[in-house]
N, C-alpha and C positions, 0 to 999 in steps of 0.2 A: 861590807853590807851595812854595818853600823854607821860608817861615815856617810853612806848614801842616804840612810834613814834620817840622820841628823841634818844633812843638807836639804832634804825635802821638807823636813819640819821647819827649818829656818826660812826656806823659800815660802812655805805656806804662811808662816807668821808675817814675813815682810810683805807678801802680796795680799794677805787677807783672803785666801782662797776659801775660807769657810763662809764667806759672803756669797749669796746667790747672784747678786749684781756683779760682783767681781768675776765670778766664774762665767757669767754670760758675756761680760765685756771681753774676757780672755778668749772664749770660744769664738766670738764674732771677729775679734781682732785677728786671731790666727787664721780664721777662714778667709777674711778679706785680704789679710797680708799675704797668705799663701797664693790666693788667686792673683793678687797684684804682682807678686814675685814671678809667677808663671807667665803672666801677660808681658811684663817688662822684659823678662829674659827671652821670651819668644820673639818679641819685637827686636831686641838687640841682636839676637842670633840671626834672624832672617835679614836684618839690615846688613850685618857683617857678611852673610852669605851672598846677598845681592851685590855688595861691593866686590867680593871675590869673583863672582861670575863676570862682572863687568871687566875687572882686571884680566880675567882669563881670556875673554873674547878679544880684548885689546892685545894681549900677548900672542894669541894665535894669529891675529891679523898681522902683527909685526913679524912673526916667523914666516908667514906666507909671503909678505912683501919682500923679506930678505932672501928667501930661498928660491922664489919663483924665477928670477932672471937666469940664475946659474942652471937650474933644473931644465928650463926651456932650451938653453944652449946645448946641454948634454943630450936632450931628446932629439933636437934638430940634427945634431951630429951623429946620432945613433951610437953614442958612447954608453953602452949598457953598464960597464963597470963603474963609470963615473956616476951614472944615475943611481945605481945600487948603493954606492958609497954615500951619496947625498941623502937618499931616503933613510938609510941606516943611521945616519947622523941625527936625523930629526927626532928619533925616539929617545935620545938622551935628554931632550928637553923635558923638564918636570911637568909641563902643562900638556905634553903630547903622550897619550897612552898607546896610540897606534897610528900608522900612516898607510894609506892605500893609494896607489897610482892606477888610474883606469885610463887605458888607451883603446882607441877603436881597433877592433879586429885582433886584439891581443889580450892574453890573460892578465888579470889584475895582479899587481905586485903589492904584497902586504908585508909590513914590518911592525914589530912591537908585539903586544899581547895578542895571542890568538883568539881569546874569547873575552868579550866585554859584557858588562851588565846592561840591562835594558835602558838604564838611565845614562845616556851618552850625549855629550855636546860635540857637534860635528861642524867643521869649517871647510867648505868646499871652495877650491881655488881653480878657476878655469886656466888651462895652459894653451898658449897659441904663439906662433912665430909670424912676424910680419916682415915681408921682403918684397921690394919693388912695389910697394903699395898694396900688396895682397897678403891677407891674413890666412895662416894655415893652422887649423886646430890640431892640437897634439894630444888632448885628453883632459882629465881633471885630477887634481890632487886633493885628497880627503884627509884632513887632520882631525883625529878623534881623541876626545878626552873622556875618560870614565868618571862619572859623577858619584859613584858609590862611596868612594873615600871622602868626598866632599860632604855627602850626607851624614856619614859617621862623625866627621869633625863637627858638623852643624849640631848634631844631637849631643855630642860631648860638651860642646860649648854651651848649649842650652841648659844641660844638667848642672854644669859647674856654675853657670851664671845664676840659675835658680837657687842653688844652695847658698851662694854668696849673698844674694838678695834676701833670702829667707833668714839667714843669720843676722843681717843688718835689721830687718824688720822685727825679728824676735827680740833683739836687744832694745829696739825702740819701744816695743810693747811692754817688755819687762820694766824698763825705766818709767814708762807712763803709768803702769799699774802700781809700782812702788810709790810714785808721786801721788797717785789717786788715793792709795791706802793711807799714806801719811797725812795728807792735807784734807782729805774729804771723808773717807770711810770712818776713820776714828772719831772725827767730830760728829758725823751722823750717828754713829753707834752711841755716843754720849747723849745725843738728843733722844734717840729711841729709848735708852735706858731711863731717862728722866720721864718721858711720856708714859712708859710702861708702869711706873709707880705713881702716876698722878690719879688722884681720886676726886670725887665731887667736891669735897671740902677744900682740896688744893685749888680746884678751879675757882671756887668762890673766893678763896683768899687771894688768888691772883687778880681777880677783878677788883679787889679793894686795895691792891698794892699801887701806890703812886710814885714809887722810886723811878727817877729818870733813867732811861736806857742809854748805853754807850753807843756811839756812832758805829754803823756797820762798816767793816773793813772789806768784806767780800760777799759773795752770794750766800755762803753758809750763815754768816751773821744776819743777812737779810731774812733768810729762812727762819733762823732762831727768833728774830724779832716778830716775824709773821706768826710763828707758833705761839709766842707769848701773847700777842694780840688776840689770836684765836682762843687761847685759854681764858683770857680776860673776858672776851665776849661770851664764851661758853659758861664761865662762872656767873656772869650777869644773867644769862638766860636761865641757868639752874636756879639762881636766887628768885628770879621772877616766876619760874615754874613752881618752886616750892610754895611761893605765896599764892599762886593760882590754884595749886593743888589743895592748899588749906581752905581757900574760898570754895573750891569745888566740893571738898568733903563736907563743909558746912552746908552747902546747898543740897548735896545728896542726903545729908541727915534730915534737913528740912523736908525734902521731897519724900523721903521714906516715912517720916512722921505724917506728912499730909496724905500719902498713899494709904498708910495704916488707918488714919482717921476716916478717909473716904471709904475704905473697905468696911470699916465699922458702920458707917452711916448706911452704906448700901445693904449690908447684911441685916441691919436692925430696922430698916425701913419697912413699914407695914404693907408694902406693895411689892410686886414682882418686877425686877429690873433685869434687862438683858441687852447685849449689844452684839451685832453681826458685822461681817465684812461685806464687800460689794457682791459676793456670790452667795449671800445668805448663810454663811457658815458662822456658827456661834464662836465668839471670841471671849465671852465671859458672861456671868450672871450672878445673882445673889442666891442665898440659901433657899428662900421661899420659892423661887423659880425652879431650883434644882429639886425641891420636894415635889412640886407639881409634875416634874419629869420623871419621878420615881426614884431619885437618887439623893444622897445626902452630901455629895461632893460636887460643888460647882465646877471644879477643875476637870472632872470627867466628861463634861459636856463640850469642852473646847474642841473645835474642829468638826463637830457633828452638825447635821442639818435637820430640818423639820421632818425629813423622811425617816430619820433615825429615832424619832420621838414617838410617844404613845399617841400623839395627835396627828399621826400621818394622814388621817382622813382630811385634815384641814391644811396640809402642807402647801398645796397649790394656792389656796386662799391667802395664807400668810406671805408666801413669796410674792404674790401679786401686789399685796400691800407694801412690801419692802421696795419693789421696783418702782411703784408709783411715787413713793416718798423720795427715793434717790434720783429719779428722773426729773421730777418737778422741783426738787430742792425745797419743797414745802412740807411742813409737819402735818400729820393727820391726828387730830386730837379728839379723844373721848368717843370713839365709835365702839359699838358692841359687836362681839363675835363669839362663836362657840369654841369649846375646846374639849377634846376627849381625854379623860383622866386615866391614870394607870389601872383603876378598878373597872374601867369600861364605861363609867358614867359620863355624862356631858355637863360641863360647867359653862357658865356664861361670864364673859370678861368685858370690862370696859378698858379699852386699849388706847394708848397714845404712842405715836412714833415720830421721831425727828431724824433728819439726815446728819451723819457725821461727815465733816468737811476737812479737807487738807488745807495747806497754806495757800494753794491756788484757788480755793473755793470749789473744788470738785468733790463730789460725793465719794467717800471711800467705805461707807457702811451706813448702818442705821442703829439708833438707840431706841429701845422700846420699854414702856412701863405699862403694866396693866394691874387691875384689881379684880378680885373674884366677887362678882355681883350675883352669884347664883342664889343666895338667900334673898337678896333684894328682889331678884326676878321672881322667886317663889312667893315672896310677900306680895308683890304686885299682882301675881296671878290670883292669889287668895283674895286680895282686896277686890279685884275685878269680879270674881265669882260672887263675893258677898254683895257687891254693888248690884250685880245683875239680880240677885235674889231679893234685895230690898226694892229694887225698881219693880220687880214682878209683884211683890206684895203691895207696893204703893198703887200700882195699876189696879190690883184686885180690890183694895180698900176704897179707892176712888169710885170704882164701879158700884160697890155696895152703898156708899154714901149717896150717890146720885139716885139709886133706887129707893132709898129711905125717904129722900126729899120728894120723890114722885109720889110715894105712898101717902106722905103727909099732905100733899096737894090733893090727892083723891079724897082723903078723909074730910078735908075742908070743903070740898065740893059737895059731898054727900050731906055734911052738916048744913050747908047752905040750902040744899033742897028740902031738908027737914025743918028749915027755919031756925036752925041753931047757929050760934056764933062760931066763927072759925077757932079752932083749937091751936093751930101751928102758925107761927109767923114766917119761918124760912122754908119755902117750898120751891119746887121747880115748876115752871109753867106746864100746864096740861096741854099736850099736843093732840091727844085723841081721847075719846070717852072711854071710860073703863069698861071692861067686858061685862 
């Protein structure tokens, strides 16, 4: 048992059976070799069997040609003893298992094996005697050969031939695997071990190595050179990637700083700023806008629509403005609109909206800015009321001034009738006599 174990261990070492590729090669070689052995053996066996059958038919024909003249003379002479002797002698031939003589109106005469297998080769020889130009049929001679033994020999030959071919194929496979393990697998294993311990810095060092390579002796050396070239290209790519990563990191830092600055500008701007997607969903806003919506967190409004805000009463109006800007790709600047506040009051806004465009120039959203002009609108209302009051007083004062001038004119008229000089210089013309 120990000897068998040592033998298997040696075989495993020599063949490299721990390798998956080697095991696959062995399995496929055994499968293909076994099939080839069976096919070749079957072909050889059937070819041998065909030759044997041809020789058997030729032998039976030779026996028939040899025995027929003497048998015909015995039958024509009605020499039954001689006929019996001749038929009995035929069964001693190796190729004849049984012989049957069939004569008209007489029982069959059978010699040899009483029972034959269903697989039988039969040679039928007609028997006739010719005399005075006239042919007299005497019957037929049947030479029978049992093929059962031939089939067994065929099977034995096939098995032995298959075993012999299998042994030869197995030896060829083992020699091929030993050669593969010695000249290919061990060198591949060394390459795999080297690649397994190769890191990024090794690749970069390989790309900077200018040592000339030895000429390739075989395909393994070509593979090694290709791997070295691949490592050099990989190292160069890693060096370039590190450079690009450093540049990218610097760019990201600049973008982060610019984003932080932009966020500071947006949050400290004295106006409300917001931006929406093409479906009027909020993507972001500044703090003043969030306060108008009743929250202190601009992030909490992301994904919401105007239907979710306190100004739901104006949601349709706002969406219509968004669609108009995105469909026409033209900004809408400085228009006034109302807004319902969280406390239920109404504020007035001066709003401007511009479309957000992608690289293809298609609208993907809208950016909006508005200012609360409620106090301004209230001041305008108060100024309008004061102006109306002043105009009313002006009209009233103008009416009184006209009446005073008319009175002055009437006084001057009365003084003139009394022969007195006029007292007032600025008067209105008298259109009718005083009452």
